[in-house]
C-alpha positions as CSV (number, residue, x, y, z in Angstrom):
1,M,153.1,66.7,50.7
2,T,153.9,70.4,51.0
3,H,151.4,72.5,49.0
4,A,152.1,75.9,47.5
5,L,149.8,78.6,46.1
6,I,151.1,81.1,43.5
7,V,149.2,84.4,43.3
8,E,150.5,86.0,40.2
9,D,148.6,87.8,37.3
10,D,151.4,87.3,34.8
11,M,150.6,83.9,33.3
12,D,154.1,83.3,31.9
13,S,155.7,84.1,35.2
14,A,153.2,82.0,37.1
15,A,153.8,79.0,34.7
16,T,157.6,79.3,35.1
17,L,157.4,79.6,38.8
18,K,155.0,76.6,39.0
19,D,157.4,74.4,37.0
20,L,160.3,75.3,39.3
21,I,158.2,74.5,42.4
22,V,156.9,71.2,41.0
23,S,160.6,70.2,40.3
24,E,161.2,70.6,44.0
25,G,158.6,68.0,44.9
26,L,155.7,70.3,45.9
27,T,152.1,70.4,44.7
28,V,151.1,73.7,43.3
29,S,147.9,75.7,42.5
30,T,147.7,79.2,41.0
31,A,145.5,82.2,41.2
32,S,145.6,85.3,39.0
33,N,143.7,87.7,41.3
34,L,142.6,88.2,44.9
35,F,139.2,86.7,44.3
36,D,140.7,83.4,43.0
37,A,143.3,83.5,45.8
38,R,140.7,83.7,48.5
39,K,138.8,80.8,47.0
40,Q,142.0,78.7,46.8
41,L,142.9,79.5,50.4
42,V,139.6,78.2,51.6
43,L,139.4,75.1,49.4
44,Q,142.9,73.9,49.9
45,P,144.9,75.8,52.5
46,P,148.5,75.9,51.3
47,D,151.7,75.6,53.4
48,I,153.3,78.5,51.5
49,V,151.8,81.4,49.5
50,L,154.0,83.2,46.9
51,L,152.2,86.5,46.6
52,D,152.6,89.1,44.0
53,L,152.1,92.7,45.3
54,R,150.3,94.0,42.2
55,L,147.2,92.2,41.1
56,P,144.3,93.3,38.8
57,D,141.7,93.6,41.6
58,G,143.9,95.2,44.3
59,S,147.2,94.8,46.2
60,G,148.5,91.4,47.4
61,M,148.7,93.0,50.9
62,D,144.8,93.0,51.0
63,L,144.9,89.2,51.8
64,F,146.4,90.1,55.2
65,K,143.2,91.9,56.1
66,D,141.7,88.5,56.9
67,P,144.1,86.8,59.3
68,E,142.2,83.6,59.3
69,L,142.9,83.0,55.6
70,L,146.7,82.9,56.2
71,A,146.7,81.5,59.7
72,N,148.4,78.3,58.7
73,S,150.4,79.5,55.7
74,E,153.8,81.1,55.2
75,V,153.6,84.1,53.0
76,V,156.5,85.0,50.7
77,L,156.1,88.3,48.7
78,I,157.1,88.6,45.1
79,T,158.3,92.1,44.2
80,G,159.8,93.8,41.2
81,H,162.5,95.4,43.4
82,A,164.0,95.0,46.8
83,S,163.7,97.9,49.1
84,L,163.8,98.8,52.8
85,E,160.1,99.7,52.7
86,T,159.2,96.3,51.2
87,S,161.1,94.5,53.9
88,I,159.5,96.5,56.7
89,L,156.0,96.1,55.3
90,A,156.4,92.4,54.8
91,L,157.6,91.9,58.4
92,R,154.8,94.1,59.8
93,L,152.1,92.2,58.0
94,G,153.4,88.7,58.7
95,A,155.4,87.7,55.6
96,V,158.4,85.6,56.3
97,D,160.5,86.6,53.2
98,Y,160.3,88.1,49.8
99,L,161.6,87.2,46.3
100,V,162.8,89.7,43.8
101,K,162.0,89.5,40.1
102,P,163.7,88.1,38.1
103,L,163.6,85.2,40.6
104,N,166.8,83.9,42.1
105,F,166.4,80.1,41.8
106,K,168.8,79.3,44.6
107,H,166.9,81.8,46.9
108,L,163.6,80.1,45.8
109,Q,165.0,76.7,46.6
110,G,166.0,77.9,50.0
111,V,162.6,79.3,50.8
112,L,160.9,76.1,49.7
113,S,163.2,73.9,51.8
114,R,162.5,75.9,54.9
115,V,158.7,75.8,54.9
116,T,157.5,75.5,58.4
117,K,153.9,75.8,59.8
118,P,153.5,79.2,61.5
119,A,151.8,77.3,64.4
120,V,155.1,75.4,65.0
121,M,157.2,78.5,65.1
122,K,154.7,80.2,67.5
123,A,154.7,77.2,69.8
124,E,158.5,77.2,70.0
125,V,158.6,80.9,70.9
126,A,155.8,80.5,73.5
127,H,157.9,77.6,75.1
128,L,161.0,79.9,75.3
129,T,158.9,82.8,76.7
130,A,157.5,80.6,79.4
131,K,161.0,79.7,80.6
132,I,161.8,83.4,81.3
133,A,159.7,83.5,84.4
134,T,160.9,80.1,85.7
135,S,164.6,79.8,84.8
136,G,165.3,83.4,83.6
137,H,166.6,82.6,80.1
138,F,165.4,82.9,76.5
139,G,167.4,80.6,74.3
140,Q,171.1,81.4,75.0
141,L,170.2,84.8,76.6
142,W,169.8,85.3,80.3
143,G,168.0,88.0,82.2
144,R,164.6,89.1,83.4
145,A,165.0,92.9,83.3
146,P,162.4,94.9,81.3
147,S,165.1,95.9,78.8
148,M,165.9,92.3,78.1
149,Q,162.3,91.4,77.8
150,R,162.1,93.9,75.0
151,V,165.0,92.2,73.2
152,Y,163.3,88.8,73.6
153,E,160.2,90.2,72.0
154,Q,162.1,91.6,69.1
155,I,164.0,88.3,68.5
156,S,160.7,86.4,68.6
157,R,159.3,88.8,66.0
158,V,162.2,88.7,63.5
159,A,163.6,85.2,63.9
160,G,161.0,83.5,61.7
161,T,161.5,86.0,58.9
162,G,164.3,86.3,56.4
163,V,165.0,90.0,56.9
164,T,168.4,91.4,57.8
165,V,169.1,92.3,61.4
166,F,171.5,94.9,62.7
167,I,172.5,94.5,66.4
168,T,174.1,97.4,68.3
169,G,175.5,97.5,71.8
170,E,178.7,98.0,73.8
171,S,181.5,95.5,73.7
172,G,180.7,92.5,75.8
173,T,176.9,92.8,75.8
174,G,176.3,89.5,73.9
175,K,175.7,90.6,70.3
176,E,176.9,87.2,68.9
177,V,174.7,85.4,71.4
178,V,171.7,87.3,70.1
179,A,172.6,86.4,66.5
180,Q,172.9,82.7,67.5
181,T,169.5,82.8,69.2
182,I,167.9,84.4,66.1
183,H,169.5,81.6,64.0
184,E,168.3,78.8,66.3
185,L,164.7,80.2,66.2
186,S,164.7,80.7,62.4
187,R,163.8,78.4,59.6
188,R,167.5,78.2,58.8
189,R,168.5,76.4,62.0
190,K,169.5,73.2,60.3
191,M,172.0,75.0,58.2
192,P,175.3,76.6,59.3
193,F,175.8,79.6,61.5
194,L,179.1,81.3,60.8
195,G,180.5,84.4,62.6
196,V,183.3,86.6,61.4
197,N,184.8,89.5,63.2
198,C,185.5,92.1,60.5
199,G,188.1,93.8,62.8
200,A,190.1,90.7,63.5
201,I,191.0,89.8,59.9
202,S,193.8,91.5,58.0
203,P,192.5,94.1,55.5
204,N,194.5,92.3,52.8
205,L,192.8,88.9,53.5
206,I,189.2,89.9,54.5
207,E,187.8,89.9,50.9
208,S,189.3,86.4,50.3
209,E,187.9,85.2,53.7
210,I,184.4,86.5,53.0
211,F,184.0,85.8,49.3
212,G,186.7,83.1,48.7
213,H,189.3,83.1,46.0
214,E,190.4,81.1,43.0
215,K,193.6,79.1,42.7
216,G,196.4,81.4,41.5
217,S,194.4,84.6,42.0
218,F,197.2,86.1,44.1
219,T,200.6,85.1,45.6
220,G,200.1,82.2,48.0
221,A,196.7,81.2,46.6
222,E,197.7,77.6,46.0
223,R,194.2,76.2,45.9
224,Q,190.6,77.3,45.5
225,H,189.2,78.7,48.8
226,Q,185.5,78.9,49.8
227,G,184.6,82.1,51.6
228,F,182.0,82.6,54.4
229,F,179.2,83.2,51.9
230,E,179.7,79.7,50.4
231,R,180.3,78.0,53.7
232,A,177.2,79.5,55.3
233,A,175.0,78.6,52.3
234,G,171.3,78.3,53.4
235,G,172.2,79.5,56.9
236,T,173.1,82.7,58.7
237,L,176.3,84.8,58.3
238,F,177.1,87.0,61.4
239,L,179.2,90.0,60.5
240,D,180.5,91.4,63.8
241,E,182.1,94.8,64.0
242,I,180.9,95.7,60.5
243,T,182.3,99.2,60.9
244,E,185.8,97.8,60.8
245,M,185.3,96.4,57.3
246,P,187.3,98.4,54.7
247,M,185.2,100.8,52.7
248,D,185.9,99.2,49.3
249,L,184.7,95.8,50.6
250,Q,181.5,97.5,52.0
251,V,180.7,98.4,48.4
252,K,180.9,94.7,47.4
253,L,178.9,93.6,50.4
254,L,176.2,96.0,49.5
255,R,176.1,94.6,46.0
256,V,175.7,91.1,47.3
257,L,172.8,92.2,49.6
258,E,171.1,93.8,46.6
259,T,171.6,91.1,44.0
260,G,172.1,87.9,45.9
261,R,175.3,87.2,43.9
262,F,179.0,87.4,44.7
263,M,182.3,86.7,43.1
264,R,185.4,84.9,44.4
265,V,188.6,86.9,44.2
266,G,190.1,86.1,40.8
267,A,186.9,84.7,39.4
268,T,185.2,85.7,36.2
269,Q,181.7,84.4,36.9
270,S,179.4,85.4,39.8
271,Q,177.6,82.9,42.0
272,E,174.2,82.9,43.6
273,T,173.9,82.9,47.4
274,D,171.2,82.2,49.9
275,V,172.5,83.5,53.2
276,R,170.8,85.6,55.9
277,I,172.9,88.5,57.1
278,V,173.0,89.5,60.8
279,A,175.4,92.4,61.4
280,A,176.6,94.0,64.6
281,T,178.7,97.0,65.8
282,N,179.6,98.5,69.1
283,R,179.4,102.0,67.6
284,S,176.4,104.2,66.9
285,P,175.6,103.5,63.2
286,M,174.9,107.1,62.4
287,E,178.1,108.2,64.1
288,A,180.0,105.6,62.2
289,V,178.6,107.0,59.0
290,T,179.6,110.5,60.0
291,Q,183.1,109.4,60.9
292,G,183.5,107.6,57.5
293,R,183.6,104.1,58.9
294,L,180.3,102.9,57.5
295,R,178.7,103.6,54.1
296,E,175.4,105.3,54.5
297,D,173.7,103.2,51.8
298,L,175.0,100.0,53.5
299,M,173.8,101.1,56.9
300,Y,170.3,101.6,55.6
301,R,170.5,98.2,53.8
302,L,171.6,96.4,57.0
303,N,169.4,98.4,59.4
304,V,166.1,96.7,58.3
305,F,165.4,95.4,61.8
306,P,167.6,97.1,64.5
307,I,168.1,95.5,67.9
308,E,169.9,97.5,70.6
309,L,171.3,95.6,73.5
310,P,171.4,97.3,76.9
311,P,174.7,97.5,78.9
312,L,174.9,95.4,82.0
313,R,175.0,98.5,84.3
314,E,171.4,99.3,83.1
315,R,170.1,95.9,84.2
316,L,172.0,95.2,87.4
317,S,169.1,93.1,88.6
318,D,170.3,90.4,86.2
319,V,173.8,90.2,87.5
320,G,173.1,87.5,90.1
321,L,171.3,85.4,87.6
322,L,174.1,85.7,85.0
323,A,176.8,85.1,87.6
324,E,175.2,81.8,88.8
325,H,174.6,80.7,85.2
326,F,178.3,81.2,84.4
327,L,179.3,79.5,87.7
328,R,177.2,76.5,86.7
329,Q,179.0,76.3,83.4
330,I,182.4,76.5,85.1
331,N,181.4,73.8,87.7
332,E,180.5,71.5,84.9
333,Q,183.8,72.1,83.0
334,E,186.0,71.8,86.1
335,G,184.2,69.0,87.8
336,R,184.0,70.7,91.2
337,V,181.0,72.5,92.5
338,K,181.4,75.9,94.1
339,T,178.8,78.5,95.1
340,L,178.6,82.2,95.5
341,T,177.9,83.6,99.0
342,P,175.0,86.1,99.4
343,Q,177.7,88.8,100.2
344,A,179.4,87.9,96.9
345,L,176.2,88.2,94.9
346,E,175.5,91.6,96.6
347,Q,179.0,92.9,95.7
348,L,178.6,91.8,92.1
349,S,175.3,93.7,91.8
350,R,177.0,96.9,93.0
351,H,179.8,96.9,90.4
352,H,179.6,99.1,87.3
353,W,180.7,96.4,84.8
354,P,182.3,98.6,82.1
355,G,183.2,95.3,80.2
356,N,179.5,94.2,80.5
357,V,178.6,90.5,80.5
358,R,182.0,89.4,79.2
359,E,183.7,91.1,82.2
360,L,181.2,89.5,84.6
361,R,181.9,86.0,83.2
362,N,185.7,86.5,83.5
363,A,185.3,87.9,87.0
364,V,183.3,84.8,88.1
365,H,185.9,82.5,86.5
366,R,188.8,84.2,88.3
367,A,187.0,84.1,91.6
368,Y,186.3,80.3,91.1
369,V,190.0,79.7,90.5
370,M,191.1,81.8,93.5
371,A,188.6,80.5,96.0
372,H,190.3,78.0,98.4
373,D,187.1,76.1,99.4
374,D,183.6,75.6,97.9
375,Q,182.4,79.0,98.9
376,I,183.2,82.1,96.7
377,D,183.2,85.2,98.9
378,T,184.0,88.8,98.1
379,Q,187.7,88.6,98.4
380,W,188.5,88.0,94.7
381,L,185.5,89.9,93.2
382,P,185.6,93.4,91.7
383,P,184.9,96.1,94.3
384,P,181.6,98.1,94.2
385,N,181.7,101.2,92.1
386,H,179.4,103.4,90.2
387,A,179.1,104.7,86.7
388,P,181.1,107.9,86.2
389,E,179.0,111.0,85.9
390,P,180.3,113.6,83.3
391,A,180.4,117.1,84.6
392,W,179.6,119.8,81.9
393,A,180.3,123.4,82.5
394,A,181.0,126.6,80.6
395,A,184.6,127.1,79.5
396,P,186.6,129.2,77.0
397,E,185.8,128.9,73.4
398,L,187.4,126.0,71.5
399,P,189.9,126.6,68.8
400,A,188.4,126.2,65.3
401,T,189.1,122.9,63.6
402,S,189.1,121.9,60.0
403,P,186.4,119.4,59.0
404,S,189.0,117.4,57.1
405,T,191.1,116.9,60.2
406,A,190.6,113.3,61.5
407,R,191.8,114.1,65.1
408,P,190.0,117.2,66.5
409,A,192.0,119.8,68.3
410,E,192.1,119.1,72.0
411,P,189.5,121.3,73.7
412,A,190.4,123.6,76.6
413,L,189.5,121.0,79.3
414,S,190.3,120.8,82.9
415,V,190.4,117.9,85.3
416,Q,188.8,118.7,88.6
417,R,188.6,116.8,91.9
418,P,185.3,117.4,93.7
419,Q,185.7,118.6,97.3
420,N,183.6,115.8,98.8
421,D,185.4,113.0,97.0
422,A,189.2,112.6,97.3
423,T,189.3,109.9,94.5
424,C,186.8,111.0,91.9
425,E,187.9,113.3,89.1
426,S,185.8,114.9,86.4
427,V,186.5,116.3,82.9
428,V,185.1,119.7,82.2
429,I,184.3,120.3,78.5
430,P,182.9,123.6,77.2
431,I,179.4,123.8,75.8
432,G,179.6,123.8,72.0
433,A,182.3,121.1,71.8
434,T,181.7,118.6,69.1
435,I,181.3,114.9,69.9
436,A,184.7,114.1,68.4
437,Q,186.3,116.8,70.6
438,A,184.6,115.5,73.7
439,E,185.6,111.9,72.9
440,Y,189.2,112.9,72.4
441,A,189.3,114.9,75.6
442,L,187.7,112.1,77.7
443,I,190.0,109.4,76.3
444,M,193.2,111.4,76.8
445,A,192.2,112.6,80.3
446,T,191.3,109.1,81.3
447,L,194.5,107.7,79.9
448,R,196.6,110.2,81.9
449,H,194.5,109.5,85.0
450,F,195.4,105.8,84.8
451,R,199.1,106.6,84.0
452,H,198.8,105.3,80.5
453,Q,197.6,101.8,81.5
454,K,195.5,101.0,78.5
455,E,193.6,98.0,79.9
456,R,192.3,100.1,82.8
457,T,191.6,103.0,80.6
458,A,189.5,100.9,78.2
459,A,187.6,99.3,81.0
460,A,186.9,102.7,82.6
461,L,185.6,104.1,79.3
462,G,183.5,101.0,78.6
463,I,185.2,100.3,75.2
464,S,187.3,97.4,74.0
465,L,191.1,97.5,74.2
466,K,191.2,97.3,70.4
467,T,189.0,100.3,70.0
468,L,191.2,102.3,72.4
469,Y,194.3,101.3,70.4
470,N,192.6,102.4,67.1
471,R,191.7,105.8,68.6
472,L,195.2,106.4,70.0
473,K,196.8,105.3,66.7
474,L,194.5,107.7,64.8
475,Y,195.4,110.6,67.1
476,A,199.1,109.8,66.9
477,E,199.1,109.7,63.1
478,D,197.5,113.1,62.9
479,Q,200.1,114.5,65.1
480,G,202.9,112.9,63.1
481,D,204.0,110.8,66.1
482,G,204.5,107.0,66.4
483,P,201.6,104.7,67.3
484,D,202.4,105.0,71.0
């Protein structure tokens, strides 16, 4: 039977907590100070320790100074308030979660239902780590490049905890795959993993989709609807493209993260939730805050444990491994085995991949379809290219712009063609230009270069087509033109 140790100096709180834990079918012992806690840890090592931070003879953190005492126990901190500092400190010292006073019973139930021996979690991570050298993958992620090894290390560290994760990276780098890998290595793996793209849902429906709604709460609400927070109960909720979420809904999300409670649209009573949040964006979080796309307080609440995914062009040594992995999947789906020639693998590794791993997967699938025999050669693969190098040079002073103007004035740029390259053009932007001005200049110049072919423009810029359309729409609205 699972055994719990409560380390709490408030006798009433300890007694209430003990009754709740006993009702869940666990055995419980209590300690009111560090001295008693150390004694209990030696006499009857618990499966889980609920540890108050403030004790009469010191801080609850002092127990971590002797790793052997807690080697076979999960530690859940009990704190009077949730904060970013508490989360980071808990993670650094080895705690897997924390409970906020007054205790959320549903959260407590979730913590107790997920108790797993630390040794079991470490063995699973060690098994996955061993596979990197032999097969080149970690969970659902593939790659042996040093930048990916760092990502695997971060996942290994955070997966077994309950803290919020914020994944950043360009479109197509595999942010959802990272979120799924975190879920599969977590104590929540037996519960649902749900993903929602905040930019793909109508602003009029997104609140209902995330929080649910009551019957009759608005026109067309013919029945009660469970939102993502209810459907992902006990599991992981992945919020992709969080910067596309409307600002008023970001306020409500922040409230849920702080209180662990939410309300359906049209409801009068709030509900408890026990969901782990993993968020992601293809923007720089700080730039999104500056541009008014992400609330600063929400950004800090989400950014407890950041993971940045490298673009594929920065780990070209993994292209061959990824290509063969995708080809194996296609072979299995289609029932016919095809292989990539050495020349094809070489050409793939010399492409820039502005669309990252997603573009590589699509390129392999297309080549599979177009190949006449069982050998895939270079004919239907993207040609070799290189990442564009921006050229910065002095230029006339930019016109002044108002801080309230959403689209910056177009800087005095020029498009030049280097003498030694008949096909490569560069954008010259004056020193002192703002990031917004430089972005506008680069997007418009690239769009003109590709004769307003938006798919090619987005691929060359390394952004999603949706992002390009959003930028162009914003520029057009500020000029008083139509969306085109």
